[in-house]
C-alpha positions in Angstrom: -134.3 30.1 6.1 -137.7 28.4 4.7 -138.8 29.1 1.1 -141.5 31.5 -0.4 -144.2 28.5 0.0 -143.5 27.9 3.8 -143.0 31.4 4.6 -146.2 32.4 3.3 -148.2 29.6 5.2 -146.9 29.8 7.9 -146.4 33.4 8.6 -147.4 35.9 6.1 -150.7 34.5 4.7 -151.7 35.6 8.2 -149.5 38.0 9.2 -148.3 36.0 12.3 -151.7 37.3 13.6 -153.5 34.9 16.2 -156.9 36.5 15.4 -156.9 36.9 11.5 -155.3 32.8 11.9 -158.1 32.0 13.5 -160.4 33.7 11.8 -159.2 32.3 8.3 -159.3 28.4 10.1 -163.3 28.7 9.3 -162.8 29.8 5.6 -160.1 27.2 5.0 -162.3 24.1 6.5 -164.9 25.0 4.1 -162.4 24.4 1.3 -161.2 21.3 3.0 -164.6 20.0 3.2 -165.9 20.6 0.2 -162.9 18.9 -1.6 -163.3 15.9 0.8 -166.9 15.6 0.6 -166.9 14.6 -3.2 -164.1 12.3 -2.9 -166.0 9.5 -1.2 -163.5 8.0 0.9 -163.6 4.4 2.0 -162.0 3.7 4.9 -159.1 1.9 3.3 -158.2 4.3 0.8 -155.0 5.8 0.2 -155.2 9.7 -0.5 -152.8 11.8 -2.1 -152.6 15.3 -1.3 -151.0 17.5 -3.9 -149.7 20.4 -2.9 -150.3 19.8 0.7 -148.8 22.4 2.4 -149.3 22.3 5.9 -151.8 19.3 5.2 -155.1 20.9 5.5 -156.5 18.2 3.1 -154.3 15.3 4.1 -154.8 15.7 8.0 -158.8 16.0 7.2 -158.7 13.1 5.4 -156.7 11.0 8.3 -159.7 11.8 10.4 -162.3 9.9 7.6 -160.0 7.2 7.2 -159.9 3.8 9.1 -156.7 1.8 10.5 -156.1 0.9 6.9 -156.0 3.9 5.2 -153.3 6.2 4.1 -152.4 10.0 3.2 -149.4 10.3 0.9 -148.6 14.5 1.4 -146.5 15.6 -2.1 -145.3 19.1 -2.3 -142.8 21.1 -3.8 -141.4 22.3 -0.7 -139.3 20.5 1.6 -139.9 22.8 4.5 -143.5 22.2 4.5 -142.8 18.3 4.1 -141.1 18.5 7.7 -143.9 20.4 8.7 -146.4 17.6 8.1 -143.7 15.2 9.3 -143.8 16.9 12.7 -147.7 17.3 12.7 -148.3 13.5 11.8 -145.9 12.5 14.6 -145.9 8.8 14.5 -148.5 7.9 12.2 -148.1 4.9 10.3 -150.6 5.8 7.7 -148.4 8.5 6.5 -146.2 9.1 3.8 -144.3 12.3 2.0 -143.4 13.0 -1.6 -141.6 15.6 -3.0 -142.8 16.6 -5.9 -144.0 19.1 -8.3 -148.0 18.9 -9.4 -147.3 18.5 -12.7 -144.6 15.6 -12.2 -145.8 12.9 -9.8 -142.9 10.7 -10.8 -142.6 9.4 -6.8 -146.1 8.2 -6.9 -146.3 4.8 -8.5 -148.7 4.5 -11.4 -152.7 3.6 -10.6 -151.3 3.5 -6.5 -153.8 5.5 -5.2 -157.5 6.0 -4.4 -158.1 9.6 -4.5 -155.8 12.7 -5.8 -157.1 15.7 -3.5 -155.8 19.2 -3.8 -156.5 23.0 -2.9 -155.4 26.0 -4.9 -152.5 24.1 -6.4 -152.7 24.5 -10.0 -153.0 27.9 -10.0 -149.3 28.2 -9.5 -148.3 26.1 -11.9 -147.7 26.9 -16.2 -148.4 22.9 -16.7 -151.5 22.6 -15.5 -152.4 20.2 -18.6 -149.6 17.9 -17.5 -150.7 18.0 -13.9 -154.3 16.3 -14.9 -152.2 13.9 -17.2 -150.1 12.8 -13.9 -153.7 12.8 -11.5 -154.8 10.2 -14.4 -151.8 7.8 -14.1 -151.6 7.5 -10.5 -155.0 6.7 -9.4 -155.8 3.1 -9.8 -159.3 2.2 -12.2 -162.2 3.3 -10.1 -160.1 6.2 -8.4 -161.5 9.5 -8.1 -160.1 13.2 -8.1 -161.6 15.7 -6.2 -159.8 19.6 -6.3 -160.8 23.1 -5.3 -159.4 26.3 -7.5 -160.1 29.9 -7.3 -160.9 31.4 -10.4 -158.7 34.3 -10.4 -159.8 35.6 -14.0 -163.3 36.2 -13.0 -162.1 39.1 -10.8 -159.8 40.2 -13.4 -162.9 40.7 -15.5 -164.5 42.4 -13.0 -162.5 45.8 -13.7 -160.1 47.5 -11.5 -159.8 45.5 -8.8 -159.4 47.4 -5.0 -157.6 45.7 -2.2 -159.5 45.0 1.1 -163.0 44.7 -0.7 -163.4 48.5 -0.5 -165.3 50.2 -3.4 -166.3 53.3 -4.1 -164.4 54.9 -0.9 -163.0 58.2 -0.1 -159.3 56.9 -0.4 -160.4 55.2 -4.0 -157.5 57.3 -5.8 -155.3 55.6 -2.7 -156.5 51.7 -3.5 -155.7 51.9 -7.3 -152.3 52.5 -6.6 -151.6 49.7 -4.1 -153.4 47.3 -6.6 -150.8 48.9 -9.5 -148.3 47.0 -7.0 -150.1 43.6 -7.3 -150.9 44.3 -11.2 -147.2 44.9 -12.0 -146.2 41.6 -9.8 -148.8 39.6 -11.3 -147.5 40.3 -14.7 -144.1 39.5 -14.0 -144.5 36.5 -12.0 -148.2 35.5 -10.9 -149.9 35.1 -14.4 -150.6 31.3 -13.6 -153.2 32.9 -11.3 -155.2 34.3 -14.3 -154.6 32.2 -17.5 -157.6 29.7 -16.9 -160.9 29.3 -15.8 -163.7 26.3 -15.0 -164.3 26.1 -18.7 -160.4 25.0 -19.1 -160.7 22.9 -15.5 -163.4 20.7 -17.7 -161.0 20.5 -21.0 -158.3 19.4 -19.1 -159.5 16.8 -16.9 -161.7 15.1 -19.9 -158.6 15.4 -22.3 -156.9 13.3 -19.8 -159.1 10.7 -19.9 -161.2 11.2 -17.1 -165.3 10.3 -16.8 -168.0 11.5 -14.7 -166.9 14.7 -14.3 -168.7 17.3 -12.1 -167.9 21.1 -11.5 -169.4 23.0 -8.9 -168.9 26.8 -9.4 -170.1 30.2 -7.9 -169.5 33.4 -8.4 -170.0 36.3 -5.7 -170.0 40.0 -6.7 -170.0 42.8 -3.8 -171.0 39.9 -1.3 -171.2 41.2 2.1 -168.1 40.0 4.0 -166.8 40.2 7.6 -165.6 43.8 8.7 -161.4 44.4 9.5 -160.8 44.1 13.0 -157.2 44.7 13.2 -155.6 47.1 10.1 -152.2 46.7 11.9 -152.6 42.7 11.3 -153.7 42.8 7.8 -150.9 45.2 7.2 -148.4 42.1 7.3 -150.8 39.9 5.1 -149.6 38.5 2.1 -152.6 37.6 -0.6 -150.3 34.7 -2.2 -147.0 33.0 -1.9 -145.9 35.6 -5.1 -147.0 38.8 -3.6 -145.9 41.4 -1.0 -148.0 41.8 2.2 -150.1 45.0 1.8 -148.0 46.8 4.3 -145.3 46.2 1.7 -147.4 47.2 -1.3 -148.7 50.2 0.7 -145.1 51.7 1.4 -144.2 51.3 -2.0 -147.2 52.7 -3.7 -148.1 55.7 -1.2 -146.3 58.9 0.4 -146.0 59.3 4.0 -148.9 61.8 3.8 -151.3 59.2 1.5 -150.4 56.5 4.3 -151.5 58.9 6.9 -155.0 59.2 4.9 -155.5 55.3 4.5 -154.4 55.0 7.8 -156.9 57.2 9.2 -160.0 56.3 7.1 -159.1 52.7 7.5 -159.1 53.3 11.7 -162.6 54.7 10.9 -163.7 51.3 9.1 -162.6 49.0 11.8 -164.0 51.2 14.7 -167.1 51.4 13.1 -167.0 47.5 12.4 -168.0 48.3 8.8 -168.4 45.0 7.0 -166.2 44.6 3.7 -167.3 43.1 0.3 -165.7 40.2 -1.3 -166.0 39.4 -5.4 -164.7 35.9 -6.2 -164.9 33.1 -8.4 -164.4 29.7 -7.0 -164.8 26.2 -8.7 -165.0 22.5 -7.2 -164.3 19.7 -9.8 -164.4 16.0 -9.2 -164.1 13.5 -11.6 -163.6 8.9 -11.8 -160.9 7.2 -13.6 -162.3 4.5 -15.6 
């Protein structure tokens, strides 16, 4: 049995659907390239991929590094490190360390040129400690490059409804489904919403970094891709600590209400009705003097 992090990245993030997985690939590539473009990689750099997951950042970096460059994959999940080991094969430029984001003890002081991460801090309740660790492991002149969703922004926009739907005939059902996620967030996922872009700036400066730059983007009600496979979407969990949409629907709605939701969603799929996206995202880069 894999741990919750591996379960999510390997199956629950995309509902085990090839179509959902393919659609997500381009979306994830945008974040990968945003992090790596800001890292200013040199061919012989050593990059530490913190919270590597399945290696999105690390394997992207290997394509940009030369034969003398290296990538250290670190993650709290041994299952995910095993996945990265399998994907790396015999590439001698890869090494692997099991470590949480706030305690990179297995990485020596001043030993890497770049620390890179994507959507990792949001799961930590020791975010300031993480920045101190990034500073410690970087060489003078080393760079930090990272991406984080700013979930507090979404929370502040009012009651959240799943599937990017608002003012719909099934709003009453959507709000009850959203209630399942709100109760879970209060119990286990509060670290996802306990910070915003201003906190990132405060933490990185307090850790000693200089030349700090933050690129923040907010979107409210932006047209997004339509839902193309309702059954596949019900197998998707929005994060590793959350139920799938199908599990939340089962918990929140009666059989008759589920039928009403299914009928409405089937109509949206058939008409290829665009959904709406509301989000806040931040790319942060900084220099270790």
